[in-house]
C-alpha positions in Angstrom: 83.1 126.1 94.1 84.9 122.9 94.8 85.2 120.1 92.2 82.1 117.9 92.3 81.8 114.4 90.9 78.4 112.9 90.6 78.0 109.0 90.8 76.8 109.2 87.2 80.4 110.2 86.3 79.4 113.8 85.5 81.8 116.3 87.0 82.0 120.1 87.3 84.7 122.5 88.6 85.4 126.2 88.7 87.8 127.5 86.1 88.9 131.0 86.9 86.6 133.6 88.6 83.6 133.3 86.4 83.8 130.1 84.4 83.0 126.4 85.0 84.0 123.2 83.3 81.8 120.2 83.2 82.2 116.8 81.6 81.6 113.1 81.8 82.4 109.8 80.1 81.2 106.3 79.5 81.8 103.3 81.8 85.1 102.5 80.0 87.6 105.2 79.2 90.0 103.9 76.5 92.6 106.5 77.6 93.0 104.9 81.0 95.1 101.9 81.6 93.0 100.2 84.3 95.3 97.2 84.6 98.2 99.6 85.4 96.4 100.9 88.5 95.4 97.5 90.0 95.6 98.5 93.7 95.8 102.3 93.8 93.1 104.8 92.8 91.9 105.6 96.3 93.2 106.2 99.8 94.5 103.4 101.9 93.4 103.7 105.5 93.6 101.6 108.6 95.8 99.5 110.9 98.6 97.4 109.6 97.9 93.7 110.2 101.4 92.8 111.4 102.9 96.0 112.9 101.4 97.3 116.1 100.6 101.0 116.3 101.1 101.5 112.5 98.3 103.1 110.6 98.0 103.8 106.9 96.8 107.1 105.5 98.2 107.3 102.0 97.9 106.7 98.2 95.4 109.3 97.3 96.1 109.4 93.5 96.2 113.2 93.5 93.0 113.7 95.5 94.7 114.5 98.8 93.7 118.1 99.0 90.1 117.3 98.2 89.9 114.3 100.5 92.2 115.3 103.4 89.5 116.7 105.7 87.5 113.5 105.6 90.5 111.3 105.9 91.9 113.3 108.8 88.6 113.0 110.6 88.3 109.2 109.9 91.8 108.4 111.0 91.4 110.5 114.2 88.2 108.5 115.0 90.0 105.3 114.3 92.9 106.2 116.6 90.6 107.5 119.3 87.7 105.1 119.3 89.0 102.1 117.3 86.2 102.7 114.7 84.9 105.2 112.2 82.0 107.1 113.8 81.1 110.0 111.6 82.0 108.6 108.1 82.1 105.0 107.2 85.5 104.8 105.5 85.8 101.0 105.8 85.8 100.6 102.0 89.2 102.3 102.0 90.7 99.9 104.6 94.1 98.4 104.2 92.7 94.9 104.5 91.5 95.2 100.9 95.2 95.1 99.8 95.7 91.8 101.7 92.6 90.3 100.1 93.6 91.5 96.6 90.3 93.4 96.3 91.1 96.6 94.4 88.8 99.6 94.7 88.8 100.9 91.2 87.9 104.5 90.5 86.2 104.5 87.1 85.5 108.2 87.0 89.1 109.3 86.2 89.1 112.9 85.2 
């Protein structure tokens, strides 16, 4: 069973062959330094605004193995068609860095 995270911030994952761990937390986790992660948290995808033929696919904050199939598909569509077709990954676009609009992941587990 892969790790699953519900939008309500409940998560579950397999631990060993026959066990599962589940948990959740409130909107604000005192153990997380949110200011210290101002621009990270999630993947950065998309075309660089000043360098031609340069695309970002990085900064996964430890979620790379979990997110890599979707990211690979999204970037392949972006390179092939100039747009996302199967999954709308625009929320992860590099332009959010230029606009100083962080995408904060509140469900840090």
